[in-house]
C-alpha positions in Angstrom: 39.1 241.7 64.7 39.2 239.2 67.5 36.1 238.8 69.7 37.7 240.5 72.8 38.4 243.7 70.8 35.0 243.6 69.1 33.1 243.2 72.2 35.1 245.9 74.1 34.2 248.3 71.2 30.3 247.2 71.5 30.1 248.9 74.9 29.0 252.5 73.7 25.9 250.7 71.9 25.2 248.3 74.9 25.3 251.2 77.4 22.9 253.3 75.2 20.4 250.4 75.2 20.4 248.8 78.7 18.4 251.7 80.3 15.4 251.2 77.9 15.5 247.5 78.2 15.3 247.7 82.0 13.5 250.9 83.1 10.1 249.3 83.6 11.4 246.3 85.6 13.8 248.4 87.6 10.9 250.8 88.6 8.6 247.9 89.4 11.4 246.1 91.5 12.2 249.2 93.7 8.5 250.0 94.1 7.8 246.5 95.4 11.0 246.6 97.7 9.7 249.8 99.1 6.2 248.5 99.5 7.6 245.5 101.5 9.5 247.8 103.6 12.9 246.1 102.6 15.7 247.6 104.2 18.7 245.2 103.1 20.0 243.6 99.9 22.0 240.5 99.3 23.9 239.9 96.0 24.9 236.5 94.9 27.4 236.3 92.1 30.8 234.9 91.1 33.8 236.2 89.3 33.1 239.3 87.2 29.5 239.4 88.2 30.8 239.6 91.8 32.7 242.7 91.0 29.6 244.2 89.5 27.9 243.2 92.9 30.5 245.0 94.9 30.1 248.1 92.9 26.2 247.8 93.5 27.0 247.5 97.4 28.8 250.9 97.2 26.0 252.6 95.2 23.0 251.2 97.4 24.8 252.7 100.5 25.8 255.9 98.8 22.6 256.7 96.9 19.8 255.0 99.1 21.3 254.3 102.5 20.6 250.7 102.0 23.0 248.1 103.4 24.1 245.5 100.7 26.1 242.2 101.3 27.5 239.5 99.3 26.0 236.1 99.7 28.2 233.0 100.5 26.9 230.6 97.9 28.9 227.6 99.1 27.3 227.8 102.5 24.0 226.8 100.8 25.2 224.7 97.8 27.9 222.9 99.7 27.2 222.9 103.4 23.3 223.0 103.3 22.8 225.9 105.4 19.3 227.4 105.6 19.8 231.1 105.5 16.9 233.3 106.6 16.7 236.1 104.0 13.3 237.3 105.3 12.6 241.0 104.6 15.5 241.3 102.1 15.9 241.8 98.3 18.2 239.0 97.0 19.9 239.6 93.6 21.6 236.9 91.7 24.0 238.3 89.0 25.3 235.8 86.4 26.2 236.6 82.8 25.1 233.3 81.4 22.3 232.8 84.1 23.7 229.1 84.6 25.5 229.5 87.8 24.1 226.7 89.9 25.2 227.9 93.3 23.8 231.5 92.8 20.6 229.8 91.8 20.6 227.8 95.0 20.9 231.1 97.0 17.9 232.4 94.9 15.9 229.2 95.9 16.7 229.6 99.4 15.7 233.2 99.6 12.4 232.4 97.8 11.7 229.7 100.4 11.9 232.4 103.1 9.7 234.8 101.2 12.4 237.1 100.1 12.0 239.5 97.0 14.2 238.2 94.3 15.8 239.7 91.1 18.3 238.6 88.5 20.9 240.4 86.3 21.7 238.1 83.3 22.4 238.3 79.5 20.1 235.4 79.0 16.5 236.0 79.6 15.7 232.2 79.1 18.3 231.0 81.6 17.4 229.1 84.7 18.3 232.1 87.0 16.2 234.6 85.0 13.2 232.4 85.1 13.5 231.6 88.8 13.2 235.3 90.1 10.3 237.7 90.8 12.0 240.3 88.6 14.3 239.6 85.7 16.8 242.2 84.6 18.6 242.0 81.1 22.0 243.0 80.1 20.9 243.1 76.6 24.4 243.1 75.5 24.1 240.7 72.6 26.0 237.4 72.5 29.4 237.5 74.3 31.8 235.0 72.9 35.1 236.1 74.1 36.2 234.1 77.3 36.9 237.4 79.2 33.7 239.2 79.9 33.6 242.9 78.9 30.4 244.4 77.7 28.4 242.2 80.1 30.3 243.7 83.0 29.7 247.3 82.3 26.1 246.4 81.6 25.7 244.7 85.0 27.3 247.8 86.6 24.7 249.9 84.9 21.8 247.8 86.1 22.8 247.8 89.6 23.3 251.5 89.1 19.8 252.0 87.8 18.5 250.1 91.0 20.4 252.3 93.5 19.4 255.5 91.7 15.8 254.7 91.5 15.9 253.5 95.1 17.5 256.8 96.1 15.3 259.0 93.9 18.4 260.4 92.2 17.1 261.6 88.8 20.5 263.5 88.3 22.5 260.1 88.5 20.1 258.6 85.8 20.7 261.6 83.6 24.6 261.3 84.1 24.5 257.5 83.4 22.9 258.4 80.0 26.1 260.2 79.2 28.1 257.0 79.6 27.9 255.9 75.9 29.2 259.1 74.7 32.1 259.1 77.2 32.8 255.4 76.4 32.9 256.3 72.7 35.3 259.1 73.2 37.6 256.8 75.2 37.6 254.2 72.7 38.5 256.9 70.1 42.0 257.4 71.5 42.9 255.0 74.3 43.8 251.9 72.1 46.3 254.1 70.2 47.7 255.6 73.4 48.3 251.9 74.9 49.8 250.9 71.6 52.6 253.4 72.0 54.1 251.8 75.2 52.5 248.5 75.9 55.5 246.8 74.2 57.5 247.6 77.3 55.3 245.2 79.2 55.5 242.3 76.9 57.6 240.3 79.6 55.1 241.3 82.5 54.7 238.4 84.7 53.0 240.1 87.7 51.5 243.3 88.9 48.9 244.8 91.1 45.8 247.1 90.6 44.6 249.3 93.3 41.6 251.7 93.7 39.3 252.7 96.7 35.5 253.0 97.1 33.6 252.8 93.8 37.0 252.2 91.9 37.8 249.2 94.2 35.7 246.7 92.3 36.9 248.0 89.0 40.4 247.4 90.4 39.5 243.7 91.1 37.9 243.4 87.6 40.9 245.0 86.0 43.3 242.6 87.5 41.1 239.6 86.5 40.9 240.9 83.0 44.7 241.1 82.7 45.2 237.9 84.5 42.8 235.6 82.5 43.8 237.0 79.1 47.7 237.2 79.5 48.4 234.4 82.1 50.2 236.6 84.4 49.9 236.9 88.2 47.8 239.9 89.0 45.6 241.0 92.1 43.5 243.7 92.7 43.2 245.5 96.0 41.4 248.3 97.9 43.8 251.1 98.6 42.7 250.9 102.2 43.6 247.3 102.4 46.8 247.7 100.5 48.3 249.7 103.3 47.7 246.7 105.6 50.4 244.6 104.4 50.1 243.9 100.8 52.2 247.1 99.7 55.2 245.3 101.3 55.3 243.1 98.3 55.9 246.0 95.8 59.8 246.4 95.1 61.8 248.3 92.8 60.7 247.9 89.3 57.5 246.1 90.1 54.3 247.3 88.1 51.4 248.8 89.9 48.1 250.3 88.2 46.5 253.0 90.4 42.8 254.1 89.7 43.0 257.8 90.7 39.8 259.5 89.6 38.0 262.5 91.1 35.9 262.0 93.9 36.0 261.2 97.7 38.9 258.6 97.4 41.1 260.8 95.2 43.5 261.7 98.0 44.0 258.1 99.0 44.9 257.4 95.4 47.6 260.3 95.3 49.0 258.9 98.7 49.4 255.3 97.4 50.8 256.5 94.1 53.5 258.6 96.0 54.3 255.6 98.4 54.6 253.3 95.3 57.1 255.8 93.7 59.0 256.0 96.8 60.1 252.3 96.4 60.9 252.6 92.8 57.8 251.1 91.4 56.8 251.3 87.9 53.5 253.1 88.4 50.6 253.5 85.8 47.9 255.9 86.8 44.4 255.9 85.3 42.7 259.3 86.1 40.1 261.7 84.9 41.8 264.6 86.4 44.5 267.0 85.1 47.0 266.1 87.8 50.4 265.6 86.5 51.2 262.5 88.6 55.0 263.2 87.9 57.1 259.9 87.7 54.1 257.7 86.5 52.7 256.8 83.2 49.3 258.6 83.0 46.3 257.4 81.1 43.5 260.1 81.2 39.9 259.1 80.7 36.8 261.1 80.3 35.2 262.2 83.5 32.0 264.2 84.6 31.6 267.0 86.8 29.3 265.5 89.5 28.7 265.1 93.1 30.2 261.6 93.1 32.2 261.6 89.6 33.8 258.1 90.5 30.3 256.5 89.9 31.0 257.3 86.2 34.6 257.3 85.9 34.4 253.8 87.0 33.4 252.6 83.8 36.1 254.5 81.9 38.7 252.8 84.3 36.9 249.3 83.5 37.1 249.9 79.7 40.6 251.2 80.0 41.8 248.0 82.0 40.1 245.9 79.2 42.0 247.7 76.5 45.3 247.3 78.5 44.5 243.6 78.7 43.8 243.4 75.0 46.9 245.4 73.9 49.1 243.3 76.3 47.8 240.2 74.4 49.0 241.6 71.2 52.5 242.4 72.6 52.8 239.0 74.1 51.4 237.2 70.9 48.5 235.5 72.8 45.1 234.7 71.5 42.8 236.0 74.4 39.9 234.0 72.9 41.5 230.7 73.4 42.4 229.1 76.7 43.5 225.6 77.6 41.9 226.0 81.3 39.1 228.5 81.0 35.7 228.4 79.5 33.1 231.1 78.6 30.5 229.7 81.0 31.9 228.4 84.2 29.2 226.6 86.2 30.1 226.2 90.0 27.9 224.2 92.4 
């Protein structure tokens, strides 16, 4: 079994252990943030970690009413900006904990007395050692170039922060069901994908769309397919897709729509219909029983919850990872080898 598949299949275990590894530190972090009267959060991240940060942006707003933004690391590392993060929580997210520009944001934040935290898969990394509170992906060594288990672990940790900040015990309870949901998904989705993935062995470009909590997963899904299969992919928010990008979709073009139950479901249905109307080849990932006539439908486990897409986002992420994996098999590509990509990418 290649590393990519092995690590995708480790996610039920990782998701079952990440809460226990971080419960104490998350509670202490949120308690300190509230004690200081912190009302805003900034995430500093790159690549896959940036997508986990965007998921965190949505959750902090939804669960705790706390505005969260994304840092501009180059403003500090390249332009020498002195950014005043006074009164904020600044969170650096990096699988390796080696991202130098993210570390510079943390150093800038500490200079101004900001509360700082990290989310890494390396407790001995420079980033983990630089912050007030270190949070641990606890995913075990990840060797495949494409990050998979560390991404869903990062999602889980920022979810813990949001739930703790908002006092949402039900969300924590529901998050504890994610390992079982992931295990169920992995029991059938690989075989389902194998049944049709050969049709896409010559795929050269496609779009992935989602909205709200599924938007960062659309970004991540596009990245996973792109980096493993050497195809041109891009993820979009459905709301942005209407403002021009949908004009690129022509008859026969492939589009993946993340259409799970929740506040943005109607938007997903609308774009699915629009894509079909131009003759696009549409793949829908959904946790609903809706037929989505004319599209290829991949059904994932879901939860009956106030905001069910908090949890279906994980199922969509794993499905996109599996799509990327199975496409490499159809194309005859080794996703664990690349002439241009490295496992640890250090930007300054």
